C-alpha positions as CSV (number, residue, x, y, z in Angstrom):
1,M,132.4,142.4,107.3
2,V,131.9,141.0,110.8
3,T,131.4,144.5,112.6
4,S,128.8,145.1,109.7
5,R,127.1,142.0,110.4
6,K,127.0,142.8,114.3
7,K,125.4,146.2,113.6
8,L,122.4,144.5,111.4
9,D,121.6,142.1,114.1
10,F,118.1,141.6,115.6
11,W,118.3,144.0,118.3
12,F,119.1,146.7,115.5
13,W,116.0,146.0,113.6
14,V,113.9,146.1,116.7
15,K,115.3,149.8,117.2
16,V,114.4,150.5,113.8
17,V,110.9,149.1,113.8
18,V,110.0,150.7,117.6
19,I,111.5,154.3,117.0
20,G,109.8,154.4,113.3
21,F,106.3,153.1,114.8
22,M,106.9,156.2,117.4
23,L,107.9,158.4,114.8
24,I,104.7,157.9,112.7
25,F,102.4,157.5,115.4
26,L,103.6,159.9,118.1
27,I,105.9,162.1,116.7
28,Y,104.4,163.2,113.6
29,P,101.0,163.8,115.4
30,F,102.7,165.6,118.0
31,C,104.7,167.9,115.7
32,T,101.7,168.8,114.0
33,L,100.2,169.8,117.5
34,I,103.2,171.9,118.1
35,T,102.8,173.6,114.6
36,R,99.1,174.3,115.1
37,S,99.9,176.3,118.3
38,F,102.0,178.9,116.7
39,F,98.9,179.8,114.5
40,S,95.7,181.6,115.4
41,N,92.4,182.2,114.2
42,K,92.9,186.3,114.5
43,T,96.4,186.6,113.3
44,A,97.7,185.8,109.7
45,G,101.1,183.6,109.8
46,F,103.5,182.6,112.4
47,T,102.7,183.9,115.8
48,F,103.1,183.4,119.6
49,E,99.6,184.7,120.4
50,N,98.5,181.6,122.1
51,Y,101.3,181.3,124.5
52,I,101.2,185.0,125.4
53,R,97.7,184.7,126.0
54,F,98.2,181.5,128.4
55,F,101.0,183.4,130.2
56,T,99.4,186.7,130.8
57,K,95.6,185.7,131.8
58,K,95.2,184.1,134.9
59,Y,92.4,181.9,134.0
60,Y,94.7,179.9,131.9
61,Y,98.0,179.9,134.0
62,S,96.0,179.1,136.9
63,A,94.6,176.2,135.8
64,L,98.2,174.6,135.2
65,G,99.1,175.4,138.9
66,R,95.8,173.4,139.8
67,S,96.9,170.3,137.6
68,L,100.3,170.6,139.1
69,F,99.1,170.9,142.6
70,V,96.5,167.9,142.1
71,S,99.3,165.7,140.6
72,I,102.0,166.3,143.5
73,V,99.4,165.7,146.0
74,T,98.1,162.8,144.4
75,T,101.6,161.4,143.9
76,C,102.5,161.9,147.8
77,T,99.2,160.2,148.8
78,T,99.5,157.1,146.7
79,L,103.3,156.8,147.9
80,L,101.8,156.9,151.4
81,V,99.1,154.4,150.7
82,G,100.7,152.1,148.1
83,V,104.2,151.7,149.4
84,P,103.2,150.2,153.0
85,I,100.6,148.0,151.3
86,A,102.9,146.5,149.1
87,Y,105.6,145.8,152.0
88,I,102.7,144.2,154.2
89,M,101.4,142.1,150.9
90,S,105.0,141.2,150.2
91,R,106.0,140.1,153.6
92,Y,103.0,138.8,155.7
93,N,100.3,136.2,155.4
94,V,97.7,138.6,155.2
95,F,94.0,137.0,155.0
96,G,92.9,136.3,151.2
97,K,95.7,137.7,149.7
98,N,95.2,136.4,146.3
99,F,91.9,137.9,146.0
100,I,93.1,141.4,147.6
101,H,96.0,141.3,145.0
102,I,93.4,140.9,142.4
103,F,90.9,143.4,143.7
104,I,93.6,146.1,143.9
105,I,94.6,145.6,140.3
106,M,90.9,145.7,139.3
107,S,90.6,149.0,141.0
108,L,92.5,150.4,137.9
109,M,90.4,149.0,135.4
110,S,87.4,151.5,135.0
111,P,87.9,154.2,132.3
112,P,88.0,157.8,134.0
113,F,84.6,158.9,133.3
114,I,82.8,155.4,134.4
115,G,85.0,155.5,137.4
116,A,84.3,159.3,138.6
117,Y,80.5,158.6,137.7
118,S,80.7,155.4,139.9
119,W,82.3,157.6,142.7
120,I,79.3,160.2,142.5
121,M,76.7,157.4,142.5
122,L,78.1,155.8,145.5
123,F,79.6,159.2,147.6
124,G,77.9,162.3,145.9
125,R,75.4,164.1,147.4
126,A,72.4,161.7,146.6
127,G,74.6,158.7,146.5
128,F,74.0,155.4,148.1
129,V,76.8,155.6,150.7
130,T,76.2,159.0,151.8
131,K,72.7,158.4,152.1
132,L,73.4,155.3,154.2
133,F,75.5,157.4,156.9
134,A,73.1,160.3,156.7
135,N,70.2,158.0,157.8
136,I,72.4,157.4,161.2
137,G,73.2,160.9,161.6
138,I,76.5,160.8,160.0
139,H,77.1,163.2,157.4
140,L,80.3,162.6,155.2
141,P,82.5,165.3,153.5
142,S,81.9,166.1,150.0
143,I,83.4,164.2,147.2
144,Y,83.5,167.2,144.8
145,G,86.2,170.1,144.5
146,K,90.0,169.6,144.5
147,L,89.8,167.6,147.8
148,G,87.5,165.2,146.1
149,I,89.8,164.9,142.9
150,I,92.7,164.3,145.1
151,L,90.6,161.4,146.9
152,V,89.5,159.6,143.9
153,F,92.9,159.8,142.4
154,T,94.5,158.1,145.3
155,F,92.3,155.1,145.5
156,K,92.0,155.0,141.9
157,L,96.0,155.2,141.2
158,F,97.7,153.8,144.4
159,P,97.8,150.2,142.6
160,Y,100.7,151.6,140.3
161,V,102.6,152.3,143.1
162,Y,101.7,148.9,144.8
163,L,102.3,146.7,141.5
164,Y,105.4,148.0,141.1
165,T,106.7,148.0,144.4
166,S,105.4,144.5,145.8
167,G,106.9,142.8,142.6
168,A,110.1,144.4,143.5
169,M,109.9,143.7,147.0
170,G,109.4,139.9,146.2
171,S,112.7,139.8,144.1
172,I,115.2,141.1,146.7
173,D,117.8,138.8,147.6
174,S,116.6,137.7,151.7
175,S,120.5,137.1,152.5
176,I,121.2,140.9,152.4
177,E,118.4,141.7,155.0
178,E,119.6,138.9,157.1
179,A,122.9,140.0,157.2
180,A,121.4,143.6,158.4
181,E,119.6,142.0,161.2
182,N,122.7,139.7,162.1
183,L,124.7,143.1,162.5
184,G,122.0,144.5,164.7
185,S,119.7,146.3,162.6
186,N,116.1,146.4,163.7
187,K,113.2,145.9,161.0
188,L,112.6,149.8,160.6
189,R,116.3,150.5,160.0
190,R,116.8,147.6,157.7
191,L,113.4,148.7,155.6
192,L,115.0,152.3,155.4
193,T,118.2,151.5,154.7
194,I,118.2,148.6,152.7
195,T,114.7,147.6,151.3
196,L,113.5,150.7,150.0
197,P,116.8,152.1,148.6
198,V,116.9,148.7,146.6
199,V,113.3,149.1,145.0
200,A,113.6,152.6,144.8
201,P,113.2,152.5,141.0
202,S,110.1,150.7,140.9
203,I,108.9,152.9,143.5
204,A,110.0,155.8,141.4
205,A,108.2,154.2,138.2
206,G,105.0,154.2,139.9
207,A,105.3,157.6,141.4
208,I,106.0,159.1,137.6
209,M,103.0,156.7,136.4
210,V,100.7,158.2,139.0
211,F,101.7,162.0,138.3
212,M,101.7,161.4,134.4
213,T,98.2,159.9,134.9
214,S,96.7,162.5,137.1
215,L,98.0,165.5,135.2
216,A,96.7,164.3,132.1
217,D,93.4,162.9,133.5
218,F,90.3,164.6,131.9
219,G,87.1,162.6,132.9
220,T,87.5,162.6,136.8
221,P,88.0,166.4,137.2
222,M,85.4,167.3,134.6
223,L,82.7,165.5,136.6
224,I,83.8,165.6,140.4
225,G,85.8,168.8,139.9
226,E,82.8,171.1,140.0
227,G,84.5,174.4,138.6
228,Y,88.1,173.4,139.8
229,M,89.3,174.1,136.3
230,V,92.5,171.9,135.6
231,L,94.3,171.9,132.3
232,P,93.1,168.8,130.7
233,V,89.3,170.2,131.1
234,L,90.6,173.3,129.7
235,V,92.1,172.0,126.8
236,Y,88.9,170.1,126.1
237,N,86.7,173.2,126.6
238,E,88.7,175.0,124.4
239,Y,88.2,172.4,121.5
240,M,84.7,171.9,122.0
241,S,83.5,175.2,123.0
242,E,80.1,176.2,121.9
243,I,81.1,179.6,120.3
244,G,83.3,177.5,117.8
245,G,86.4,176.2,119.8
246,N,90.1,177.6,119.5
247,A,91.9,174.4,118.3
248,H,95.1,176.5,118.0
249,L,94.8,177.8,121.8
250,A,94.1,174.2,122.7
251,S,97.1,172.9,120.9
252,A,99.4,175.5,123.0
253,L,97.8,174.4,126.3
254,S,98.5,170.9,125.3
255,V,102.2,171.5,124.6
256,V,102.3,173.4,128.0
257,V,101.4,170.1,129.6
258,V,103.9,168.2,127.9
259,L,106.7,170.3,128.7
260,C,105.8,170.3,132.3
261,S,105.3,166.6,132.3
262,T,108.4,165.9,130.4
263,T,110.3,168.2,132.7
264,V,109.2,166.0,135.6
265,L,110.1,162.8,133.9
266,L,113.8,163.8,133.2
267,V,114.1,164.9,136.8
268,Q,112.9,161.4,138.0
269,K,115.3,159.9,135.6
270,Y,118.3,161.9,136.8
271,F,117.6,161.1,140.5
272,V,116.9,157.3,139.7
273,S,120.1,157.0,137.8
274,R,122.4,158.5,140.8
275,K,121.6,155.5,142.8
276,N,121.0,152.3,141.6
277,Y,121.4,148.9,143.2
278,V,121.5,145.5,141.7
279,M,121.1,141.9,143.0
280,T,121.1,138.4,141.9
281,A,117.8,137.8,143.7
282,M,118.8,134.2,144.3
283,R,117.0,133.8,147.6
284,P,113.7,135.9,147.7
285,P,112.1,136.8,151.1
286,K,110.2,134.4,152.9
287,E,106.5,135.3,153.8
288,E,106.5,136.1,157.5
289,V,103.5,133.8,159.5
290,L,101.3,136.0,161.9
291,H,98.7,134.4,164.0
292,G,95.6,135.8,165.7
293,G,95.1,139.4,166.5
294,K,98.6,140.4,164.7
295,R,97.6,138.7,161.6
296,F,94.0,140.6,161.8
297,L,96.1,144.1,162.3
298,V,98.0,143.6,159.6
299,T,95.2,142.7,157.1
300,L,92.7,145.1,158.2
301,P,94.2,148.5,156.6
302,V,94.9,146.6,153.6
303,L,91.3,145.3,153.2
304,L,89.8,148.9,153.9
305,V,92.0,150.4,151.2
306,T,91.2,147.8,148.5
307,L,87.5,147.8,149.2
308,I,87.3,151.9,148.9
309,G,89.4,151.5,145.8
310,I,87.3,148.4,144.1
311,M,83.7,149.9,144.9
312,P,83.4,152.1,142.4
313,Q,84.8,149.7,139.5
314,I,82.2,148.7,136.8
315,V,83.9,148.0,133.4
316,V,87.1,146.4,132.5
317,I,88.4,147.0,129.0
318,V,91.5,145.3,127.5
319,I,93.1,145.9,124.2
320,A,96.0,145.1,122.3
321,I,97.8,143.5,125.2
322,V,99.9,141.1,123.3
323,F,101.5,143.8,121.4
324,I,102.1,145.8,124.6
325,I,103.8,142.8,126.4
326,I,106.3,142.2,123.4
327,L,107.1,145.5,122.6
328,G,107.5,146.4,126.4
329,M,109.6,143.8,127.1
330,L,112.0,144.5,124.2
331,I,112.1,148.1,124.7
332,S,112.7,147.8,128.2
333,Y,115.8,145.8,127.7
334,I,116.9,148.1,125.2
335,V,116.5,151.1,127.4
336,V,118.3,149.4,130.4
337,R,121.2,146.8,128.9
338,Q,121.8,148.4,125.2
339,K,122.6,152.0,126.8
340,G,123.2,154.6,123.9
341,V,121.9,157.3,121.8
342,A,119.0,155.0,120.5
343,G,118.0,153.7,123.8
344,Q,118.0,157.1,125.4
345,L,115.8,158.4,122.4
346,M,113.1,155.5,123.0
347,D,113.1,155.9,126.5
348,L,112.2,159.5,126.3
349,L,109.8,158.8,123.4
350,I,108.0,156.0,125.3
351,M,106.8,158.2,128.1
352,F,105.4,161.0,125.5
353,P,102.0,159.5,125.6
354,F,101.6,160.1,129.2
355,V,102.5,163.6,128.9
356,I,99.8,164.1,126.4
357,P,96.3,163.9,127.7
358,G,94.3,161.2,126.2
359,A,91.9,163.5,124.4
360,V,94.7,165.2,123.0
361,L,96.7,162.5,121.8
362,G,93.3,161.0,120.2
363,I,92.8,164.5,118.3
364,S,96.2,164.4,117.1
365,L,95.7,160.8,115.4
366,I,92.7,162.2,113.8
367,V,94.4,165.3,112.6
368,A,97.4,163.4,111.4
369,F,95.7,160.3,109.6
370,N,92.6,161.9,108.2
371,K,94.1,162.6,104.9
372,Q,96.0,160.9,102.1
373,P,98.5,159.1,102.1
374,V,97.3,157.2,105.3
375,I,93.7,157.5,106.3
376,L,93.1,155.6,109.5
377,T,90.3,157.6,111.1
378,G,87.0,155.6,111.4
379,T,88.8,152.4,111.5
380,A,89.5,149.8,114.1
381,M,93.3,150.1,113.5
382,I,93.4,153.7,114.7
383,M,92.0,152.7,118.2
384,I,94.4,149.8,118.4
385,I,97.4,151.9,117.8
386,A,96.0,154.6,120.2
387,F,95.9,152.0,122.8
388,I,99.3,150.5,122.2
389,V,100.8,154.2,122.2
390,R,98.9,155.4,125.3
391,K,99.4,152.1,127.5
392,L,102.9,150.8,126.5
393,P,104.4,152.9,128.9
394,Y,103.2,150.8,131.7
395,T,105.2,147.5,130.5
396,V,108.2,149.4,129.6
397,R,108.4,151.0,133.1
398,S,107.6,148.1,134.9
399,G,110.2,146.1,132.9
400,S,112.8,148.4,133.3
401,A,112.6,148.9,136.9
402,F,112.9,145.1,137.0
403,L,115.9,145.2,134.7
404,Q,117.8,148.0,136.7
405,Q,117.8,145.5,139.9
406,M,118.9,142.7,138.0
407,D,122.5,141.7,138.0
408,V,123.9,141.8,134.3
409,S,126.0,138.9,135.5
410,V,123.4,136.5,135.3
411,E,123.1,137.1,131.5
412,E,126.4,137.3,131.1
413,A,127.2,133.8,132.5
414,S,124.8,132.6,129.9
415,I,126.5,133.9,127.2
416,S,130.1,132.9,128.4
417,L,128.6,129.2,128.4
418,G,127.8,129.4,124.6
419,V,124.4,130.2,124.8
420,S,123.7,133.2,121.9
421,P,122.3,136.5,123.2
422,M,119.1,136.0,121.6
423,K,118.5,132.7,123.2
424,T,119.9,134.2,126.8
425,F,117.3,136.9,126.5
426,V,114.5,134.5,125.9
427,Y,115.2,131.9,128.3
428,V,117.0,133.7,130.8
429,T,116.2,137.8,130.9
430,A,112.5,137.4,129.9
431,R,111.6,134.9,132.6
432,L,113.4,137.1,135.1
433,M,111.6,139.8,133.7
434,A,108.0,138.1,133.9
435,P,107.0,139.5,137.4
436,G,107.7,143.2,136.3
437,V,106.4,142.6,132.7
438,L,103.1,141.0,133.9
439,S,102.4,143.7,136.5
440,G,102.8,146.6,133.8
441,A,100.8,144.3,131.1
442,I,97.8,144.1,133.7
443,L,97.9,147.7,134.1
444,S,97.7,148.0,130.3
C-alpha cells in the first residue's frame, strides 16, 4: 500500500500531464506528418516516392547540405563570440554591464522575418549603414547569400551561448579556481582545465539551441539567401507552390530535417553525459575590478558585438511565459534528478519542437486539429499551445544544465532534516535553479 502511494505522488502526475500534453500536441501532429510523407499525389497507396525523389535529385539533397553547413558554421561562430563575452561579463567590471546584458537579450527578441528585414534595411544594397559608409568611400561586403545568412545568424543567436554560459560561470565555486591558482596555474590554464569543463553542459546547451534554431529558421534564409536554398525554404516552397504545391513531398522533407536534428541532439547528449562536473557553488566568483585602459579594452569588444546584435531589433513578442517557466522547471527536475524511462522520453520529446521548422509545426497543428473531436484552428488557444510547445525547450535546457552542475547533496541535506521532497524542491532546488530558468524564460 505504501509502495502504491509513493508511485502516485506529485511527480507521477507531473509526468502524466507533461507526457500527455506532448503526445497530444506534438507527437500526434508529427505522426500525422510522417504518415503523409509516405503518400503521393501521383501514386495510390503507401509509397517511398517522396524519399526516393529527395535522395536522387540534387536540387533536394543539396538543400540539406546547405542547411547543415550554415548551422554548423553558425554554431562555431556563436561559440567563438558568446563564450568569451560570457567570461568577460561574469568576471570583470565592464562599463554599463547591466545595460549590455539587457541589450544582448533584446537582440534575440525580434521574429525572424522582421529581424532579417531589419538587417536588409541597415546593411542591404540600399541600406542606411551601407550608404553611410559608401559616402566616405568604404564599400561593405554584401549581406546576401550564405555568408550573409551566417553573419545574421551569428549576431542574432550568440545570446543563446552567452546567457547559458554566463549564468553557469556565475555559479562556479571560486574556491576551486583559487586552489588551482595556489598550485601555480595561470589564468589561461585555469580557464581551459577547470572553468570551461565545469560549464561544458551549459555551453553545449547553448550550442544545441543555436544549431536547432539556425537549421529550422525560415525567415532569414528566405529574405537574405537570394537563391541559396536551404531546407526550411524548400519545405515552404513545396507547401505553397504556385502550381498547387506538394504537401506529401514537403512532409517528407520535414521528416528528413527532424531526423538530422535528432541525430545531432542525441550526439550532444552522449558527449555531455560522458563528462559531468558538479559543485555546491557556496562561494560564487568575485568580479575582478579593472581601471582605466584595461577596463576600456575588456568593454570595447563586448560593446561592439552587442551594438551590432541590437541594431536590427524592432519588435518584441512575449507569450505564454508563465506556463513555460512552470513546465520548464518541473520537466528539468524530472529529466536530471528522476532519471528513468519517463525522464529520458520527456527529454527527447521536449527537443522535438526544435527539430521541426516553425512553419511545419504550425501546419502540423492545423492539420491535426482542424476536425472533430478537437477543433482548435482559428482560435487563440492553438497559438498559445504552439508557442508553449515551440519555446519550452529554452527553459528546460537551461534549467537542466544548471541542475547538472548542482550537487544533489544540497537537496539530500534538506530532506534528511525532515523537509518533504516537495517543499525541498520549492524552497531549495527551485531557488538554486532560478538563474538558469530565468535565462531560458527570457529567451522564451
